[in-house]
ZATORDREN-841311 format. One record per residue: residue number from 0; x negated, y negated, z of N, C-alpha, C in turn; residue in three letters. Coordinates in steps of 0.05 Angstrom, whole numbers. Layout:
<pts>
(NUM,(X,Y,Z),(X,Y,Z),(X,Y,Z),'ALA')
...
</pts>
This chain:
<pts>
(0,(-2469,-2092,2460),(-2455,-2109,2440),(-2440,-2097,2419),'MET')
(1,(-2458,-2073,2410),(-2445,-2057,2389),(-2426,-2043,2394),'LEU')
(2,(-2424,-2033,2422),(-2404,-2015,2434),(-2380,-2031,2433),'ILE')
(3,(-2379,-2057,2441),(-2357,-2074,2446),(-2340,-2082,2420),'VAL')
(4,(-2361,-2087,2396),(-2346,-2089,2371),(-2338,-2064,2359),'LEU')
(5,(-2348,-2044,2363),(-2332,-2016,2357),(-2312,-2010,2373),'LEU')
(6,(-2306,-2018,2395),(-2282,-2017,2409),(-2261,-2035,2402),'MET')
(7,(-2268,-2059,2393),(-2248,-2079,2386),(-2242,-2068,2358),'ILE')
(8,(-2262,-2058,2340),(-2247,-2046,2316),(-2230,-2025,2315),'GLY')
(9,(-2237,-2007,2336),(-2224,-1986,2340),(-2190,-1995,2354),'PHE')
(10,(-2188,-2017,2367),(-2164,-2025,2376),(-2149,-2038,2357),'ILE')
(11,(-2158,-2053,2342),(-2150,-2066,2316),(-2136,-2043,2296),'ALA')
(12,(-2156,-2024,2294),(-2137,-1999,2273),(-2121,-1986,2290),'ALA')
(13,(-2121,-1981,2316),(-2098,-1970,2327),(-2071,-1988,2323),'ALA')
(14,(-2078,-2013,2330),(-2051,-2032,2323),(-2042,-2028,2299),'ALA')
(15,(-2055,-2032,2280),(-2048,-2032,2252),(-2035,-2004,2244),'ALA')
(16,(-2044,-1985,2260),(-2030,-1954,2250),(-2001,-1957,2264),'TRP')
(17,(-2003,-1968,2288),(-1977,-1969,2306),(-1960,-1980,2286),'PHE')
(18,(-1958,-2008,2276),(-1943,-2020,2263),(-1937,-2007,2233),'LEU')
(19,(-1953,-1992,2225),(-1947,-1976,2199),(-1930,-1951,2209),'VAL')
(20,(-1933,-1940,2228),(-1920,-1915,2235),(-1891,-1919,2245),'ALA')
(21,(-1888,-1947,2254),(-1859,-1954,2263),(-1845,-1957,2238),'ARG')
(22,(-1854,-1958,2212),(-1839,-1970,2189),(-1835,-1945,2175),'ARG')
(23,(-1846,-1919,2182),(-1839,-1892,2167),(-1812,-1885,2176),'ARG')
(24,(-1795,-1871,2154),(-1771,-1857,2161),(-1776,-1836,2172),'PRO')
(25,(-1759,-1821,2189),(-1763,-1797,2198),(-1739,-1781,2181),'THR')
(26,(-1744,-1755,2181),(-1724,-1741,2165),(-1715,-1715,2177),'VAL')
(27,(-1687,-1714,2177),(-1676,-1691,2196),(-1674,-1668,2179),'GLN')
(28,(-1676,-1644,2190),(-1667,-1615,2175),(-1641,-1614,2166),'ALA')
(29,(-1629,-1607,2148),(-1604,-1603,2144),(-1587,-1585,2159),'PRO')
(30,(-1566,-1591,2162),(-1547,-1579,2184),(-1536,-1556,2172),'HIS')
(31,(-1533,-1555,2146),(-1517,-1529,2132),(-1533,-1523,2104),'ALA')
(32,(-1533,-1503,2091),(-1542,-1497,2065),(-1528,-1519,2047),'PRO')
(33,(-1548,-1533,2033),(-1533,-1553,2011),(-1530,-1581,2023),'GLY')
(34,(-1535,-1583,2051),(-1534,-1613,2056),(-1552,-1624,2051),'ALA')
(35,(-1545,-1653,2047),(-1561,-1677,2040),(-1581,-1676,2068),'GLU')
(36,(-1604,-1690,2058),(-1629,-1698,2077),(-1627,-1726,2078),'VAL')
(37,(-1619,-1736,2102),(-1620,-1771,2102),(-1646,-1780,2118),'HIS')
(38,(-1651,-1802,2113),(-1676,-1813,2125),(-1664,-1829,2146),'ALA')
(39,(-1668,-1827,2172),(-1662,-1839,2193),(-1678,-1859,2205),'LYS')
(40,(-1673,-1883,2202),(-1691,-1907,2213),(-1676,-1924,2233),'THR')
(41,(-1689,-1929,2247),(-1673,-1954,2271),(-1682,-1981,2254),'ALA')
(42,(-1661,-1997,2251),(-1666,-2025,2242),(-1685,-2043,2260),'PRO')
(43,(-1702,-2050,2254),(-1723,-2068,2265),(-1723,-2093,2253),'VAL')
(44,(-1715,-2117,2269),(-1711,-2142,2252),(-1740,-2156,2254),'SER')
(45,(-1742,-2178,2236),(-1768,-2189,2236),(-1779,-2201,2261),'LEU')
(46,(-1756,-2214,2275),(-1768,-2222,2299),(-1778,-2208,2319),'ALA')
(47,(-1764,-2179,2317),(-1774,-2159,2338),(-1809,-2153,2328),'ASP')
(48,(-1809,-2152,2302),(-1837,-2145,2293),(-1855,-2167,2299),'GLU')
(49,(-1847,-2194,2297),(-1861,-2217,2304),(-1870,-2218,2335),'LEU')
(50,(-1848,-2215,2345),(-1855,-2211,2378),(-1877,-2188,2386),'SER')
(51,(-1871,-2162,2372),(-1889,-2142,2378),(-1920,-2152,2370),'GLU')
(52,(-1918,-2165,2343),(-1947,-2177,2344),(-1959,-2199,2360),'LEU')
(53,(-1944,-2216,2368),(-1952,-2235,2391),(-1957,-2222,2414),'ALA')
(54,(-1941,-2198,2425),(-1952,-2188,2448),(-1975,-2175,2448),'ALA')
(55,(-1984,-2162,2421),(-2013,-2150,2421),(-2030,-2171,2417),'LEU')
(56,(-2024,-2192,2407),(-2041,-2215,2410),(-2053,-2225,2432),'ARG')
(57,(-2027,-2228,2452),(-2033,-2235,2481),(-2045,-2221,2494),'ASP')
(58,(-2044,-2188,2490),(-2060,-2173,2503),(-2089,-2172,2494),'LYS')
(59,(-2096,-2185,2477),(-2127,-2187,2466),(-2124,-2160,2444),'GLY')
(60,(-2105,-2146,2435),(-2109,-2127,2419),(-2116,-2133,2388),'VAL')
(61,(-2101,-2154,2382),(-2104,-2171,2357),(-2117,-2194,2362),'LEU')
(62,(-2132,-2203,2343),(-2143,-2232,2344),(-2124,-2248,2336),'SER')
(63,(-2133,-2274,2338),(-2116,-2291,2324),(-2114,-2291,2293),'HIS')
(64,(-2138,-2286,2279),(-2139,-2284,2255),(-2121,-2261,2246),'GLN')
(65,(-2129,-2236,2258),(-2105,-2212,2249),(-2083,-2218,2253),'GLU')
(66,(-2072,-2232,2274),(-2044,-2236,2282),(-2034,-2252,2257),'PHE')
(67,(-2048,-2273,2249),(-2039,-2288,2226),(-2037,-2273,2198),'GLU')
(68,(-2052,-2260,2199),(-2056,-2242,2172),(-2031,-2222,2175),'ALA')
(69,(-2025,-2211,2195),(-2001,-2193,2195),(-1975,-2206,2196),'GLU')
(70,(-1974,-2231,2208),(-1953,-2250,2208),(-1947,-2258,2175),'LYS')
(71,(-1970,-2262,2166),(-1961,-2271,2134),(-1950,-2245,2121),'ALA')
(72,(-1960,-2223,2125),(-1952,-2204,2108),(-1923,-2195,2112),'LYS')
(73,(-1917,-2199,2141),(-1887,-2197,2148),(-1871,-2209,2133),'LEU')
(74,(-1878,-2238,2133),(-1858,-2258,2122),(-1859,-2263,2094),'LEU')
(75,(-1880,-2247,2080),(-1880,-2254,2053),(-1864,-2227,2046),'SER')
(76,(-1862,-2204,2062),(-1847,-2180,2051),(-1819,-2186,2056),'ALA')
(77,(-1810,-2203,2074),(-1781,-2207,2082),(-1771,-2230,2066),'ASN')
(78,(-1784,-2243,2049),(-1773,-2266,2039),(-1763,-2261,2011),'SER')
</pts>
């Protein structure tokens, strides 16, 4: 039973890390001396993020409570 709980905790932590890692911008090296460094991020829509959360919930990676908590964070951050 303890192993199952540890595995569920690990999976939830991995899912949370994945969601956070997707939001970090990547920085490219300058092409020439004095060139500006621009952060390059792919625009991710709220609908895409909610769909991803729902998929993780449907796969059993996130519990219903974890899904609802993450959904509330996304909705409050985008309002």
